[in-house]
N, C-alpha and C positions, 0 to 999 in steps of 0.2 A: 788535322788531316784525317780523313776516314781510314780505318784499318783496311789493309789489303785483303782480298778474298783468300781463303785457305787454298793451298794446292790441292789439285784433284787427281785421284787415282781410282782405279777400278779393276774388277775382274771381268773378263770378257769370255763368254763361252756359249754353249748350247747343249744342254740346258744350263741355267745359272741361278735360278731362283732359290735353289737349295744351299747355295754357297755360304759358308760361315766366315769367309774372308773379311767382310765388312766389320763383323764383331771383333775379329782378331786385330785388324789394323787400327780400329778405333781404340782398342785397349792399349796397343803399342804407342799410339799418338799421345794418349792421356799420360801414360807412364813416362814418356820421354819429353813431354812438353812441345811436341811438334804440331803445327797448325796445318791440318789436312782433312779432306773428306775422302771417303772411299765408297764407291758405288758398285752395283751390279749392272752389267750391260749385256743384254741378250743380243747375240749376233745371228742373223739368218745363216743357215748352213752354206748358202752360196754367196754370203755377203760379209765374210770376216774382214777382208782387206778394207772395204769401204767403211765398215764400222770402226776399225782401228784408226784409219786416217781421219775420220770425222771426230773421234774423241781427242786425238792429238791436236787437230785444228781448233777445237773448242777450248784449248788451254790445258788439256790433260798433261800431267808430268810423267806418267808411267802407268803400266798396267800389268796385271797377272793374266795369263792365258791358260784356259783349261780346255777340256775335251770339246770338240775334236780338232782344235786349231793349232796345236803346238808345232807341227811340221810346217804349216803355212807361215806361222809367225817367224820361224827360223829363216825362211826365204825372204821375208820382208825386211829383215834387219840388215843394216849396212855393216855393222860390226858385231862381234860375238866374243863371249868368254871362251876359254879353252874347253870347258866342260860342255858348253852348248854346241861347239863344233863337233865334238866327239859324239854327242847324242843326235846331232842334226835336228834338234827340237828345242824350242824356247818356251819357257813358262813365265818369264819375267822380262818386260821391255821397259827401258828408260828412254824417254824422248829427248835426246841431246841435240843441241844446235848443229853439230857437225855430223849428224846421222844417228838413227835409232840404234841403241845398243841392246843386244839380246843375251840373256843369261838363262841358265837352267839350274834352279835351286832345289829341285826335287830330290836328287840323290844325296846331297849334303844334308838336307833336312831329314831324310830317312836314316842316314848313318848316325846323326846326332841322337835321334830318338832311340834307335836300336842299342847303341853303345852306351850312351850316358843315362837315358831314362829307363830302358829295359835291362841294362846291365849285361847285355849279350855281346861278348867279343866276336869279332868277325875274322880277325887274323888267324890263319891256320884252319879255318872251319870249311865244311862243305856246304855250299849254298845252292838252293834251287830257286830260280827266278821264273815265275809262270807268266807268260805273255811276251809279246815282242813288238808292241805298239809304242805310242809316245811315252806312256808312263814307264815302261820297261827301259826304253832308250835313255830316259832321263836319269835312271838310278844305276844302270849297269857300270858306267865309268867310275863313280865314287865307290861302288861295291868292290870293284877290282883294285882300286887304289888302297883299300883297307887290307889288302894282301891275304885274301882267303886262299885255302889250298885249291879249291875248285869252285867254279860257278857253272851250273848247267842252266841254259835257257830253254824252257819247254814251251811249245806253242802248238796250237791246232794245225797251223800251216808251218811245217818244219822249215821250208825254204825261207820263210820270213825270219825265223829264229837264226838260221844259218847266216843270212845276210847281216843281221845285227852282230853276230859273233865275229864275222870276218872284219867288220868295221872296227871292232875292238881288239883284234888279235894281237897287234904289236903292243898295245897298251897293257893287255893282260900279261904278255911275256915280260914287259918291263917291270911289272910288279910281282912276278913269280907265281901267277895264278893260272891253273889249267882252265880252259874255256871250251864248252861243247854245246851243240844244239841238238835237241831231241823232241819227239812228239809227246803229246799229253798222255798217250796210252802207255808209254814206256819211258818215263823220265829218269829212271834209276831208283835207288833206295838209300835210306839211311842218311838223310840230310839234316844237319843241325840247325839250319836256318832256312825256312821256306817263306818266300815272299810272293803274294798274289798281286801281280800288276796287270792282270787280264780284266776283261769286261764281264767275267763270269758272275760276280756279285751283282752287278747291275742287271744281269739277265736272270737272276733268281736261282742260279745254280749253287748248291751247297758246297761242292768240291769239284774242281776241274781235274784233280790228280788223284791217284789211288793212295790208300793209307800207307803203303810200304815206303813212300817217300820220307816218312817221318822217322828220325832217329829217336831213341828214348830221351824224353825231356826236351825235344826240339822246340824252338821258338817259331811260331807261325804268325806272319804279319800280313794283313789285308790292307792295301792302300786305300780302300774305301773305309767309311766309318758310319756309325748309326745303324739303322735297320738294314741297309744294303749289305753291310759286312756280317750281320748276325749269323746267317746260315753257315758261312765258311768258318767262322770262329767257333761255333758250336760243334761243327764237324771236327775241328782240330782238337778241342778239349775232350771230345768223346773218345779220341784215340790217344790221350795222355800227353798231348802237347800243351805248351803255354801259348796262349792266344792274345794277340794285340791288334787293335784296329789302327787306322791311318790317321787318327786325330793328332797324335803327337808329331808325326811327320808334317801334317798340315801346318801346325803352329811353328815348327822349326824352319820349314822352307819359307814361311811367311816372314820370319825374323831375318832370314838371309836377304830376301827381297827388300825389306824395310831398310836394312843397312845399306844396300846398294843405292836406294833412292835418297835416303836422308843422311847417310854418313854416321849413324849412331845405331848401336845394336841393343835391342830391348831384351829384357829378361823374359824367358819363355815359360818357366814353371808356373807363375801365378796366372798367366793367361790360359794355359792348358787346364789348370784346375777350375778356373771360372767357366771355361767352355764345357768341360765335362759336367759341371753342376747344372749349367743351362740345359744340356741335352737330357740329363736325368730328370729335371723338372718337367721338360716337355713330354718325356715318356710317361711320367707318372700322371700327367694331365690327360693322356689319351683315353 
């Protein structure tokens, strides 16, 4: 009998050509002996639902969802994980026979990278989260669950930050964390962990917040990676902070999605090392 075709997965977004997810999931599949293919699928800005339904109808088993479709993906899923409900955003979809299941692996991936790879504790620390869109919504719940002393959400539009905070208010209280919304011009000062979840790096801005937000020795994380994150990370280092891009988070959240789809958890450290080596080789070749 002929071998069955490998299961299909994809990342769907706009843009999507830059995505490193196919490399990551191919590495996970090789490591764990899973038969699958992972693709990039570009969805029109006004055609995400049609693209998602077409991929599922063509035999797709699941997908990752990237900007700007995470809120729409949440609305299209019949069932959700608790963390997706809290975020009202989905970055991982599993196409189940009894209804699509939506999860959000961004936050747990970020925490794994910050705590285990960067060695930065979150419990008892003051955290500044810059941005209030889909990326920020995905990471705020897991950040609060790690029991920081305080999380400030700073955004260009303060009302949007306030709405995100109000949705997480009870969750923050349950985990003993203070939670506040502020503007980018006056977010506060002396944060030990600063996370850029805004679009500022994509827009070419070096720093969306003033240097006073940084406590001595603060860890600064940009959820972007590669050239897009370079300006913000240089700004952080120039003010004495430790700087980290979002590549570790990308690999960790992918591992969480892979485990949801395949029931096996891959090792992330060798995949992250291979990915950094690939990016370094590409940079050297420019």
